[in-house]
N, C-alpha and C positions, 0 to 999 in steps of 0.2 A: 563052413562059416565064411561069409564074404565081408570085406570091409565096405564102408559106406561109399567110397568112390568106385567100387566095383558094382554097386547097386544103382547109384544115382550119379549123374554128371553134376556134382556139387559146384564145380567151378563155373558152370553155366548159370548156377543160382547165385553167383556173386562171391562165393567162398574162395579164398586164395590159400594154397598150401604154403606153409612156412616151415623152415628147417626147425627141428626139435630144439627147444630151449634147454640148455644144459642144466638150468636150475629147476626144471620141471621134469617129473618122472614119466610124463605121458610119452607115447611112442610117436605120434604125429599130431599136428594141429593146423587148423585153418583159421583165418581171420576174415571178418566181413564188417565193413563200415555200414551202419544203418542210420538213416535219417531219423532225428528225434527233435521235438520242440526244444528240449533242454540239452545243451552240450556239456561235456566234461569241462570243468573250469580250467584244468591244466592244459587241455588242448582246445581251447575255445576258438582258436583260429581255424580249426578244421570242422567241416560239417558233420553232424551226427555224432555217433559213438561207435566204438570198436567192440565187437563181440568175438570170443574165441570158442571154437569147437575143438575139443580134445578127444583123441582116440587112445584107448588103453587096450592093447592087444595082449590078452592073457594066454594066448596059445603058447607063448614062450615058457609059460609055467605049467605046461601040459594040461591046460584047461581049455576046453572048447568054447571060449567066450571072447568077444570083443565088446567093450563098452564105450559109451560116449557121454560127454557132458559139455554143457555150455558154461563158460566162465566170463564174468564181467566185473570190471572195476572202474569207477569214475570218481573224480573229485568234485565235491560240491563247492559253491562259492565261499562258504564259511571255513573251508580248509579240511573238513572231515571227508572221509572216503566212504563210498557205498560199494560193497562187494556182493555179488550174487553168483551162485553156482547151482545148476540143476542138471540132473541126469536125464538123458534123452535116448530114445530108441533110434536105430539106424534107418529112419524114414524121414523124408522131407516134411511130412505132416507133423511129426513129433518135434523135429528141430524148429520148424516155424512156430509151433505153439510155445515151445520153450523160449524162443527169442521174444515173442509177444509178451509172455509172462514177465520176463526180466525187464523189458522196456516199460511196461505198466508200473512195475515196482519202482524203477528208477525215476519215472516222472512224479510219482507220489512222494517218494522220499526226498528227491531234490527240491521239491516245492517247500517242504518242511525245513530243509537245511538252508534254503536261500532266504528265509524270512527272519 
């Protein structure tokens, strides 16, 4: 079982490895800033939004599995938060499709929250 960075050069795709967050139980995570028409209200001075790719290495539990998910959170102008999380396979095609699904959802929900 190979990890995603052993299969793909994800840093070349714009993902940056980040040290594991002590508050999160994932094993590793990467972040990527993605351009969007609607920005997170909290970080409105920054372009686009930030998406997190998290790795869960279950080999440490004697299971031959590594799983991944995309995680996203952004504040709307009215102060409410939108959160989305989706499981993805260890392929760039799956990751890109997951990012697109999250961004489409964000654009729809943020328009509702900003009216």
